[in-house]
C-alpha positions as CSV (number, residue, x, y, z in Angstrom):
1,M,135.9,183.9,105.7
2,N,138.3,182.3,103.3
3,E,141.1,181.1,105.6
4,H,143.7,182.7,103.3
5,E,142.0,186.1,103.4
6,P,143.4,188.2,106.2
7,Y,140.7,191.0,106.4
8,V,137.3,190.6,107.9
9,G,135.3,193.0,105.7
10,P,132.1,194.8,106.8
11,R,131.6,193.0,110.1
12,P,133.2,193.1,113.6
13,F,136.2,191.0,114.4
14,R,135.6,187.8,116.3
15,T,137.6,186.6,119.3
16,D,139.4,184.0,117.3
17,E,140.7,186.7,114.9
18,A,142.9,188.4,117.4
19,D,145.9,187.5,115.3
20,R,144.5,189.7,112.5
21,F,143.5,192.6,114.8
22,F,146.1,195.4,114.8
23,G,146.4,199.0,115.9
24,R,144.5,198.8,119.2
25,D,146.9,197.2,121.6
26,G,147.2,200.1,124.0
27,K,143.4,200.7,124.1
28,A,142.7,197.0,124.7
29,H,145.1,196.9,127.7
30,E,143.5,200.1,129.0
31,V,140.0,198.6,128.9
32,V,141.1,195.4,130.6
33,D,143.0,197.3,133.4
34,H,139.9,199.4,134.2
35,W,137.5,196.5,133.9
36,L,139.4,194.4,136.5
37,A,139.8,197.4,138.9
38,E,136.5,199.2,138.6
39,R,132.9,198.1,139.2
40,L,131.4,200.1,136.3
41,V,133.3,201.0,133.0
42,V,131.8,202.6,129.9
43,L,133.6,202.2,126.5
44,H,132.1,204.8,124.1
45,G,132.8,206.0,120.5
46,P,131.0,206.8,117.3
47,A,129.2,204.3,115.1
48,S,131.3,201.7,113.4
49,V,134.5,202.9,115.1
50,G,135.4,199.4,116.2
51,K,134.0,199.1,119.7
52,T,132.7,195.5,119.2
53,S,135.9,194.5,117.4
54,L,138.0,195.9,120.3
55,L,136.0,194.0,122.8
56,N,136.0,190.7,120.8
57,A,139.5,190.6,119.4
58,G,141.4,193.0,121.7
59,V,140.0,192.8,125.2
60,L,138.6,189.2,125.6
61,P,141.8,187.5,124.4
62,L,143.7,189.4,127.1
63,L,141.5,187.7,129.7
64,D,142.6,184.2,128.7
65,G,145.1,182.9,131.2
66,L,144.3,185.5,133.9
67,D,143.8,184.0,137.3
68,E,140.6,184.3,139.3
69,V,138.4,185.9,136.6
70,D,135.0,184.5,135.4
71,P,134.0,186.3,132.2
72,L,130.4,186.0,131.0
73,P,129.6,185.8,127.3
74,V,129.2,189.3,125.9
75,G,125.6,190.4,126.5
76,R,123.1,192.3,124.4
77,I,120.1,194.2,125.7
78,V,117.4,194.6,123.1
79,H,115.8,192.2,120.7
80,S,115.1,194.5,117.8
81,A,112.4,193.1,115.5
82,A,112.0,194.7,112.1
83,E,108.4,195.2,113.0
84,P,108.3,195.7,116.8
85,L,105.1,194.7,118.6
86,A,102.9,197.4,119.9
87,V,102.8,196.4,123.5
88,R,102.4,198.5,126.6
89,S,105.4,197.1,128.4
90,A,108.6,195.1,127.6
91,D,111.2,193.3,129.6
92,H,114.7,194.1,128.5
93,T,116.2,191.6,130.9
94,F,115.2,188.4,129.0
95,P,117.3,189.2,125.9
96,L,120.2,190.2,128.1
97,L,120.1,187.1,130.3
98,S,119.6,184.9,127.2
99,T,122.9,186.1,125.8
100,W,124.6,185.7,129.2
101,A,123.2,182.2,129.4
102,A,125.1,181.3,126.3
103,G,124.1,177.9,124.9
104,G,122.4,176.9,128.2
105,P,118.7,176.8,128.9
106,P,116.9,180.2,128.7
107,P,116.1,182.0,131.9
108,A,112.5,182.0,133.0
109,P,110.6,185.1,131.9
110,G,110.7,187.6,134.8
111,T,114.0,186.4,136.2
112,R,115.9,189.3,137.8
113,I,119.5,190.0,136.9
114,V,120.7,189.6,140.4
115,D,119.0,186.2,140.8
116,F,120.4,185.0,137.5
117,L,124.0,185.9,138.5
118,R,123.5,184.3,142.0
119,G,122.3,181.1,140.3
120,R,125.4,180.6,138.2
121,P,128.0,178.1,139.5
122,R,130.2,180.0,141.9
123,R,133.9,179.9,141.2
124,V,136.3,180.6,144.1
125,N,140.0,180.5,144.7
126,R,141.7,178.2,147.3
127,F,140.9,180.7,150.1
128,G,137.2,180.6,149.2
129,E,137.2,184.1,147.7
130,P,135.0,184.5,144.7
131,Y,136.4,185.1,141.2
132,T,135.8,188.5,139.6
133,V,132.8,188.1,137.4
134,L,133.3,190.2,134.3
135,A,130.0,191.1,132.6
136,A,129.9,193.1,129.4
137,I,126.9,194.5,127.5
138,D,127.6,195.5,123.9
139,Q,125.6,198.1,121.9
140,F,124.0,199.4,125.1
141,E,122.5,202.2,123.0
142,E,119.9,199.7,121.7
143,V,117.9,200.2,124.9
144,F,117.6,203.9,124.2
145,D,116.9,203.3,120.4
146,A,114.0,201.1,121.2
147,P,110.5,202.0,119.9
148,P,108.4,204.3,122.1
149,T,106.4,201.4,123.5
150,R,109.7,200.0,125.0
151,R,111.1,203.1,126.6
152,A,109.3,202.6,129.9
153,A,111.5,199.5,130.4
154,V,114.7,201.5,130.5
155,E,114.6,202.6,134.2
156,P,113.7,199.1,135.5
157,L,116.6,197.6,133.5
158,I,119.1,200.1,134.9
159,D,117.7,199.6,138.4
160,Q,118.2,195.8,138.1
161,L,121.8,196.3,136.9
162,A,122.3,198.7,139.9
163,E,120.8,196.1,142.2
164,A,123.2,193.4,140.9
165,L,126.2,195.7,141.4
166,E,125.2,196.5,144.9
167,A,124.4,193.0,146.0
168,L,127.3,191.2,144.3
169,P,130.6,192.9,144.9
170,S,132.4,190.4,142.7
171,V,130.5,191.6,139.6
172,H,132.3,194.2,137.3
173,L,130.2,195.7,134.5
174,L,131.4,197.0,131.2
175,L,129.0,198.9,129.0
176,V,129.7,199.6,125.3
177,I,127.8,202.4,123.8
178,R,127.7,204.8,120.8
179,D,128.7,208.4,121.5
180,D,125.3,209.8,120.4
181,H,123.8,208.2,123.5
182,V,126.4,209.0,126.1
183,G,124.4,212.0,127.2
184,T,121.4,209.9,127.8
185,L,123.4,207.3,129.8
186,T,125.0,210.1,131.9
187,S,121.6,211.1,133.1
188,Y,121.2,207.6,134.7
189,Q,124.7,207.1,136.0
190,N,123.9,208.0,139.6
191,R,121.4,205.1,139.6
192,F,124.0,202.5,138.7
193,H,126.4,202.7,141.6
194,P,127.6,205.2,144.2
195,R,130.9,205.5,142.4
196,L,131.0,207.3,139.1
197,P,131.8,205.0,136.1
198,V,135.1,205.1,134.4
199,W,134.6,206.5,130.8
200,I,136.9,205.2,128.1
201,P,136.6,207.0,124.7
202,L,137.4,205.1,121.5
203,A,138.3,207.3,118.5
204,P,138.9,206.2,114.9
205,L,142.4,205.0,114.0
206,T,145.3,207.4,113.9
207,P,147.4,207.2,110.7
208,A,150.0,205.1,112.5
209,E,147.3,202.7,113.9
210,A,145.7,202.5,110.5
211,E,148.9,201.6,108.8
212,Q,149.4,198.7,111.4
213,A,145.8,197.6,110.7
214,V,146.6,197.5,106.9
215,T,150.0,195.8,107.0
216,G,149.8,193.6,110.1
217,P,147.3,191.0,108.8
218,V,149.2,190.2,105.7
219,A,152.3,189.0,107.6
220,G,152.9,185.4,106.9
221,T,150.5,185.2,103.9
222,G,153.1,185.4,101.2
223,R,151.9,188.8,100.1
224,R,153.2,192.3,101.0
225,Y,152.4,195.9,100.2
226,A,154.9,197.7,97.9
227,D,156.8,200.5,99.5
228,G,154.6,203.4,100.3
229,V,151.3,201.8,99.2
230,A,150.0,201.2,102.7
231,R,150.7,204.8,103.7
232,R,149.1,206.0,100.5
233,L,146.0,203.9,101.2
234,V,145.7,205.4,104.7
235,D,146.1,208.9,103.3
236,D,143.4,208.2,100.7
237,L,141.1,206.9,103.4
238,R,141.5,210.1,105.5
239,T,141.2,212.5,102.6
240,S,137.9,214.4,102.1
241,V,137.2,216.6,99.1
242,I,135.1,219.7,99.7
243,A,133.4,221.6,96.9
244,D,131.7,224.9,96.8
245,R,128.7,225.9,94.6
246,V,130.9,227.5,91.9
247,G,133.0,224.4,91.3
248,N,136.1,225.1,93.5
249,T,137.4,222.0,95.4
250,V,139.9,221.4,98.1
251,A,141.3,218.2,99.6
252,V,141.3,218.0,103.4
253,L,143.5,215.4,105.2
254,E,141.5,214.2,108.3
255,E,143.3,213.2,111.5
256,H,141.7,209.7,111.7
257,V,140.7,206.8,109.6
258,E,137.3,205.0,109.9
259,P,138.0,201.2,110.6
260,F,134.9,200.2,108.6
261,Y,136.1,201.8,105.4
262,L,139.6,200.5,106.0
263,Q,138.5,196.9,106.2
264,I,136.4,197.3,103.1
265,A,139.2,198.9,101.2
266,C,141.8,196.2,102.3
267,T,139.4,193.4,101.4
268,S,138.9,194.9,98.0
269,L,142.7,195.3,97.5
270,W,143.4,191.8,98.6
271,R,140.9,190.4,96.0
272,L,142.3,192.7,93.3
273,A,145.9,191.6,93.8
274,D,147.1,188.9,91.5
275,G,150.6,188.3,92.8
276,E,152.8,188.6,95.8
277,V,152.9,192.4,95.9
278,I,149.9,194.8,96.4
279,S,150.9,197.7,94.3
280,A,150.0,201.3,93.5
281,E,148.2,200.0,90.4
282,H,145.9,197.9,92.5
283,L,145.2,200.9,94.6
284,R,144.3,202.9,91.5
285,R,142.1,200.2,90.2
286,M,140.2,200.0,93.5
287,G,138.8,203.5,93.1
288,D,136.7,205.5,95.6
289,V,136.1,203.6,98.9
290,D,132.4,204.7,99.0
291,Q,131.9,203.1,95.7
292,V,133.8,200.0,96.8
293,V,131.4,199.5,99.7
294,M,128.4,199.7,97.3
295,A,130.1,197.4,94.8
296,Y,130.9,194.9,97.5
297,Y,127.3,194.7,98.5
298,D,126.0,194.5,94.9
299,D,128.4,191.7,94.1
300,V,127.3,189.7,97.2
301,M,123.6,190.1,96.2
302,A,124.3,188.9,92.7
303,Q,126.4,186.0,93.8
304,V,124.1,184.7,96.5
305,A,121.0,185.1,94.2
306,A,122.7,183.0,91.5
307,E,124.1,180.4,93.8
308,R,121.0,179.8,95.9
309,N,118.5,180.2,93.0
310,V,116.6,183.1,94.5
311,S,115.4,186.3,92.8
312,E,117.9,189.1,93.4
313,A,114.9,191.5,93.8
314,R,113.4,189.3,96.5
315,L,116.8,188.9,98.2
316,R,117.4,192.7,98.4
317,E,113.8,193.4,99.5
318,W,114.0,190.7,102.2
319,L,117.4,191.9,103.6
320,E,116.1,195.5,103.9
321,R,112.8,194.5,105.5
322,A,114.0,191.8,107.8
323,F,117.1,193.4,109.1
324,I,116.3,197.2,109.3
325,T,113.7,198.7,111.6
326,P,111.4,201.5,110.7
327,Y,113.7,203.7,112.9
328,G,116.8,203.1,110.7
329,T,118.5,200.7,113.2
330,R,119.6,197.1,112.8
331,A,116.9,194.5,113.4
332,S,117.3,190.8,114.4
333,A,115.7,187.8,112.7
334,Y,115.3,184.3,114.2
335,Q,116.6,181.2,112.6
336,G,113.9,178.6,112.5
337,A,114.1,175.0,111.6
338,L,113.4,175.8,107.9
339,T,113.8,179.6,107.3
340,T,114.9,182.9,108.7
341,A,112.2,185.6,108.3
342,D,110.8,183.4,105.5
343,M,114.1,183.0,103.6
344,P,115.7,179.5,103.3
345,N,118.5,179.1,105.8
346,D,121.1,178.2,103.2
347,V,120.7,181.8,101.8
348,V,121.4,183.2,105.2
349,E,124.5,181.0,105.6
350,A,125.8,182.4,102.3
351,L,125.3,186.0,103.5
352,I,127.2,185.1,106.7
353,E,130.1,183.7,104.8
354,R,130.3,187.0,102.9
355,H,130.2,189.1,106.1
356,I,126.8,190.8,105.4
357,L,125.0,189.1,108.3
358,T,126.4,188.0,111.6
359,P,125.0,185.5,114.0
360,E,124.1,186.0,117.7
361,Y,123.3,183.1,120.1
362,R,120.7,183.5,122.8
363,A,119.7,180.6,125.0
364,R,119.9,177.8,122.5
365,L,118.4,180.0,119.7
366,T,120.3,181.7,116.8
367,W,119.4,185.2,115.6
368,Y,121.0,187.2,112.8
369,Q,121.6,190.9,112.1
370,L,123.5,193.1,109.7
371,G,127.3,193.0,110.4
372,Q,127.7,196.7,111.1
373,D,125.5,199.8,111.7
374,R,126.8,201.5,108.6
375,L,125.4,198.7,106.5
376,V,121.9,200.0,107.2
377,G,122.7,203.0,104.9
378,V,124.6,200.9,102.4
379,V,121.7,198.4,102.0
380,R,119.1,201.1,101.6
381,Q,121.1,203.2,99.1
382,A,122.4,200.3,97.1
383,N,118.9,198.7,96.8
384,A,117.4,202.0,95.7
385,R,120.1,202.5,93.1
386,W,119.7,198.9,91.8
387,R,115.9,199.3,91.5
388,Q,116.3,202.7,89.8
389,R,118.7,201.3,87.2
390,R,116.2,198.5,86.3
391,G,113.1,200.6,86.5
392,I,111.8,198.4,89.4
393,P,109.5,200.3,91.8
394,A,110.0,199.7,95.5
395,Q,107.6,197.1,96.7
396,P,104.9,198.5,98.9
397,P,104.5,197.0,102.4
398,P,102.0,194.2,102.5
399,E,98.5,194.8,103.8
400,P,98.5,194.9,107.6
401,R,97.4,191.8,109.5
402,A,98.6,189.5,106.7
403,P,99.8,186.0,107.7
404,A,103.4,187.1,107.5
405,D,102.7,189.9,110.0
406,F,101.6,187.3,112.6
407,R,104.6,185.1,111.8
408,A,106.9,188.2,112.4
409,A,104.9,189.0,115.6
410,A,105.5,185.4,116.8
411,E,109.2,185.8,116.3
412,A,109.3,189.2,118.0
413,A,107.5,187.8,121.0
414,L,109.8,184.8,121.1
415,G,112.8,187.2,121.2
416,E,111.4,188.9,124.2
417,G,110.6,185.7,126.1
418,D,106.8,185.9,125.8
419,L,106.1,182.3,124.8
420,V,102.4,182.6,125.3
421,A,102.1,185.5,122.9
422,A,104.5,183.8,120.5
423,T,102.4,180.7,120.4
424,R,99.2,182.7,119.8
425,Y,100.7,184.6,116.9
426,A,102.2,181.5,115.3
427,E,98.7,179.8,115.5
428,V,97.0,182.8,113.9
429,A,99.7,182.9,111.2
430,A,99.2,179.1,110.5
431,E,95.4,179.5,110.3
432,R,95.7,182.5,107.9
433,Y,98.2,180.8,105.6
434,A,95.9,177.7,105.5
435,A,92.8,179.9,104.7
436,A,94.8,181.5,101.9
437,G,95.7,178.1,100.5
438,D,99.4,178.7,101.1
439,E,100.4,175.2,102.2
440,R,104.2,175.8,102.3
441,H,104.0,178.8,104.5
442,H,101.4,177.1,106.6
443,A,103.9,174.3,107.3
444,H,106.6,176.9,108.1
445,A,104.3,178.6,110.7
446,L,103.6,175.2,112.2
447,A,107.4,174.5,112.4
448,L,107.8,177.9,114.2
449,K,105.1,176.9,116.7
450,G,106.9,173.7,117.3
451,D,110.2,175.6,118.0
452,I,108.3,177.8,120.5
453,S,106.8,174.7,122.2
454,R,110.2,173.0,122.4
455,L,111.8,176.1,124.0
456,G,109.0,176.1,126.5
457,G,109.5,172.5,127.4
458,D,106.2,171.3,125.9
459,I,107.5,168.3,124.0
460,P,104.2,166.7,123.0
461,A,103.0,170.0,121.5
462,A,106.3,170.4,119.7
463,Q,106.0,166.9,118.2
464,H,102.4,167.6,117.1
465,S,103.4,170.8,115.3
466,F,106.5,169.3,113.7
467,R,104.6,166.2,112.5
468,A,101.8,168.3,111.0
469,A,104.4,170.5,109.2
470,L,106.3,167.4,108.0
471,A,103.2,165.8,106.5
472,T,102.5,169.0,104.5
473,L,106.1,169.4,103.2
474,T,106.2,165.7,102.3
475,Q,103.1,166.1,100.1
476,L,104.8,169.1,98.5
477,E,107.9,167.0,97.8
478,D,110.1,169.5,99.7
479,A,113.1,167.3,100.4
480,Y,115.1,169.9,102.3
481,G,112.2,171.0,104.5
482,S,111.2,167.4,105.2
483,A,114.8,166.6,106.3
484,R,115.0,169.5,108.6
485,L,111.7,168.6,110.3
486,M,112.6,165.0,110.7
487,A,115.8,166.2,112.3
488,A,113.8,168.5,114.6
489,L,111.6,165.5,115.6
490,A,114.7,163.4,116.2
491,G,116.0,166.2,118.5
492,L,112.9,165.9,120.6
493,H,113.5,162.2,121.0
494,M,117.1,163.0,122.1
495,D,115.7,165.4,124.7
496,E,113.6,162.5,126.0
497,G,116.5,160.0,126.0
498,R,115.0,157.9,123.2
499,H,118.3,157.6,121.3
500,E,117.5,154.6,119.1
501,E,114.3,156.3,117.8
502,A,116.3,159.5,117.2
503,V,118.8,157.5,115.1
504,E,116.2,156.2,112.8
505,L,114.6,159.6,112.2
506,Y,118.0,161.2,111.6
507,R,118.8,158.4,109.1
508,Q,115.5,159.2,107.3
509,A,116.4,162.8,107.2
510,I,119.8,162.0,105.7
511,R,118.1,159.9,103.0
512,S,116.0,162.9,102.1
513,W,118.9,165.4,102.2
514,P,122.3,163.5,102.2
515,D,124.9,166.3,102.6
516,D,123.6,168.4,105.5
517,P,126.5,168.6,108.0
518,G,124.2,169.6,110.8
519,I,122.0,166.6,110.4
520,L,125.0,164.3,110.0
521,A,126.5,165.7,113.2
522,D,123.3,165.1,115.1
523,L,123.1,161.6,113.8
524,G,126.7,161.0,114.9
525,R,125.8,162.2,118.4
526,A,122.7,160.0,118.5
527,L,124.7,156.9,117.4
528,W,127.4,157.6,120.0
529,Q,124.8,158.1,122.9
530,S,123.0,154.9,121.8
531,G,126.2,152.9,122.2
532,S,127.6,152.8,118.7
533,P,130.8,154.9,118.8
534,A,132.4,153.3,115.7
535,D,129.3,154.1,113.6
536,A,129.2,157.5,115.1
537,R,132.8,158.3,114.1
538,A,132.1,157.2,110.5
539,V,129.1,159.6,110.3
540,L,131.0,162.4,111.9
541,N,133.9,161.9,109.5
542,R,131.4,162.4,106.7
543,A,130.1,165.6,108.2
544,L,133.6,167.0,108.6
545,D,134.5,166.1,105.0
546,I,131.6,168.4,104.0
547,R,132.5,171.2,106.5
548,R,136.0,170.9,107.9
549,D,135.6,173.2,110.9
550,Y,132.0,172.3,111.9
551,L,132.1,172.8,115.6
552,P,129.3,170.3,116.8
553,A,130.9,167.5,114.7
554,L,134.4,168.2,115.9
555,A,133.3,168.3,119.5
556,C,131.4,165.1,119.2
557,R,134.1,163.2,117.2
558,G,136.8,164.3,119.7
559,Q,134.7,162.8,122.5
560,V,134.1,159.6,120.6
561,E,137.8,159.2,119.8
562,A,138.7,159.8,123.4
563,E,136.4,157.0,124.5
564,L,137.7,154.7,121.8
565,G,141.2,155.2,123.0
566,D,142.4,157.2,120.0
567,H,143.9,159.9,122.3
568,A,146.1,161.9,120.0
569,R,143.4,162.4,117.4
570,A,140.9,163.1,120.1
571,L,143.1,166.0,121.4
572,D,143.4,167.4,117.9
573,D,139.7,167.5,117.4
574,L,138.9,168.7,120.9
575,D,141.5,171.5,120.8
576,R,140.2,172.7,117.4
577,A,136.6,172.7,118.8
578,L,137.6,174.8,121.8
579,A,139.5,177.2,119.5
580,L,136.4,177.5,117.3
581,A,134.3,178.1,120.4
582,I,136.3,181.2,121.2
583,A,134.9,182.8,118.1
584,A,131.3,182.0,119.1
585,P,131.3,181.6,122.9
586,A,127.6,180.7,123.0
587,A,127.9,178.0,120.4
588,L,129.0,175.6,123.2
589,S,126.8,175.6,126.3
590,P,128.5,175.3,129.7
591,G,127.5,171.7,129.8
592,D,128.8,171.0,126.3
593,E,132.1,172.7,127.1
594,A,132.3,170.6,130.3
595,D,131.9,167.5,128.2
596,V,134.6,168.5,125.7
597,R,137.0,169.3,128.6
598,S,136.3,166.0,130.4
599,A,136.9,164.1,127.2
600,R,140.1,166.1,126.8
601,A,141.1,165.0,130.3
602,L,140.4,161.4,129.3
603,A,142.7,161.7,126.3
604,L,145.4,163.4,128.3
605,A,145.3,160.7,130.9
606,G,145.5,158.1,128.2
607,L,148.7,159.8,127.0
608,G,150.2,159.7,130.4
609,R,149.8,163.4,131.1
610,A,148.1,162.9,134.5
611,A,148.6,166.4,136.0
612,E,147.1,168.0,132.9
613,A,144.2,165.6,133.0
614,D,143.4,166.5,136.6
615,A,143.6,170.2,135.7
616,E,141.2,169.7,132.8
617,L,138.8,167.8,135.0
618,A,138.8,170.6,137.4
619,T,138.0,173.1,134.6
620,A,135.2,170.8,133.4
621,A,133.7,170.7,136.9
622,A,133.9,174.5,137.2
623,R,132.1,175.0,133.9
624,E,129.1,172.9,135.0
625,P,129.3,171.3,138.5
626,G,127.7,167.9,138.9
627,R,127.8,167.1,135.1
628,A,127.3,163.3,134.7
629,L,129.9,162.8,131.9
630,T,132.5,164.7,134.0
631,H,131.9,162.2,136.9
632,L,132.0,159.2,134.5
633,R,135.2,160.2,132.8
634,S,136.8,161.0,136.2
635,A,135.8,157.5,137.3
636,R,137.5,156.0,134.2
637,I,140.7,158.0,134.8
638,A,140.8,157.0,138.5
639,A,140.2,153.3,137.7
640,D,143.0,153.3,135.1
641,A,145.2,154.9,137.7
642,G,144.4,152.2,140.3
643,D,142.4,154.6,142.6
644,A,139.4,152.3,143.2
645,G,138.0,154.5,145.9
646,R,137.8,157.6,143.8
647,A,136.6,155.6,140.8
648,R,133.7,154.2,142.9
649,R,132.7,157.6,144.2
650,E,132.8,159.2,140.8
651,A,130.9,156.4,139.1
652,R,128.1,156.6,141.7
653,A,128.0,160.3,141.3
654,A,127.7,159.9,137.5
655,L,124.7,157.6,138.0
656,A,123.0,159.9,140.5
657,A,123.6,163.1,138.4
658,R,120.8,165.1,136.8
659,P,120.3,165.3,133.9
660,P,121.0,161.6,133.8
661,L,123.5,159.7,131.6
662,P,122.2,158.2,128.4
663,A,121.3,154.5,129.0
664,A,124.5,153.3,127.1
665,F,126.7,155.5,129.3
666,A,124.9,154.5,132.5
667,A,125.6,150.8,131.5
668,Q,129.3,151.8,131.3
669,A,129.2,153.2,134.8
670,E,127.5,150.1,136.1
671,R,130.1,147.8,134.4
672,L,132.9,150.0,135.9
673,L,131.5,149.6,139.4
674,E,131.3,145.9,138.9
675,S,134.9,145.7,137.8
676,L,136.3,147.4,140.9
677,P,137.5,145.4,143.9
678,P,135.1,145.3,146.8
679,A,135.2,148.3,149.0
680,D,137.0,147.8,152.3
681,D,134.5,149.3,154.8
682,R,136.1,147.7,157.9
683,P,137.0,150.2,160.6
684,R,140.7,150.8,160.7
685,V,142.6,150.4,164.0
């Protein structure tokens, strides 16, 4: 979103947009109060009424600062592929646990919900009592919308949720579901928990709430609505015109306003306005809101096609096929090293910036889907109208068992945690692309196979696949694809602790594609961990010049600055990184967040704010106990404070921790130990 644009358009609000979220204060407090007090709460409402927005921008921000609560990242149940696999059974728990795992390692296939929750770091108060674990599952209706082959997995999933609630009294579960599936959920409610759930309905906005949602976000922007214009917009949005067969019409004023249409209308008005006042003339020029939604989508398709040099017909066809299931529901597509559902990743990023697609993070992987359920109908209708106007027939589906079908099957299996099947399908896709003489897609299929191997921990197999794909793309003179694959190979070296080799590969990637902030950020991290913090900062500066709020680069630069002693700048970067992580909680794994917070403690200590530093170290230790960098930074802080005993214990803990410190950091710990005065182990009288 443009930072000066106060409306979010056709996607849910994020957590960092709470300051733009108006009209739902009372309902947000109601949900929080019940979630804290009850074991099972169900938030329900019609499609696109704002349930996800309420959770993200209304409920979750209220949890910040509450004592003794341990909220999980918001969970999702079903991985919905555009072309679901026809398998006899499915495991809905893997996608759920992958979202709850945030940016951490994926759960092993077959992990039970109760075992996953028991395996998390246990947070307790000073009396040893566990924190309340707040678990939410958004769009729970997806489990009931699943294809027929997946429906047998519903009862085992519900039984596992019930088992977790029974075995772990500290767990409180919030389910978010569409109204049209409330009846189905009700039939299972006695299996969940002996106590009946608390049901919280969410209706569309009242006129008063809608007016707050219109006017609240523009405060402080330098713009305002002319007197009466916001109310007139709200009235227009809740007016329906009914016509009979002989031509009589009547306008009916509804009691509520749909949030989806309100956001689209406000976004359109904001862009139409050419001064400080949004006037009745702007409202007149905007026109009918249904047409505004279609026009918004059409404009995005034309802009992205022109900017990214892709055929608009192909773009529309891809969006409809990749992100809408045969059942008329939203599908998810996996972001690979090179493409997303066979479309270059830079095209996907442009659609995210324009709010058509939204990302979701599951166990170190990124998936994309349409921003709202209502966009399913918009995409289909707008595409049909666009083709009709140009006399373009709808493209027939490809012949079954084509190479692309096996690639899609590999991604679908990957989403469900079946890495064996995913590997098999990727291999078949690669073989069939090669047989057809399609070298580029053959390389893409090999890259997908490499991603699957890396996720499964088979580093040699991942290296083999990436190198084979890189050789092909180099021959094809594909600079972008080659750079991405060199970066993927460098990432494997980082996983193995071979930081100097990773640095060289990242540098080759940058020579091939100089302005990729992701590769630059990875190079900065590799330089830092290989013992070259000044060089790392220079590279990270370059990444942030390209993308100011790129979270991985900010988090890394802040840590580098803290270790170089530039404490004030470190705090600026680290605070910005943590604020951005609120918007995408899974973008920082628990370990990464622990590292950011321990670096923040180092900077605070350097500024003489010892109590705050100790509190931040405690938070870092809670996010991932036993983290090597947390121990190392704690040792540095203790040494600077003259506490040699604590510094010695923490440095030794840092060297013993697993995963281990990078070699350059381990050398720091060794030097710190050597610099400390000898321990006085003599018995005291």
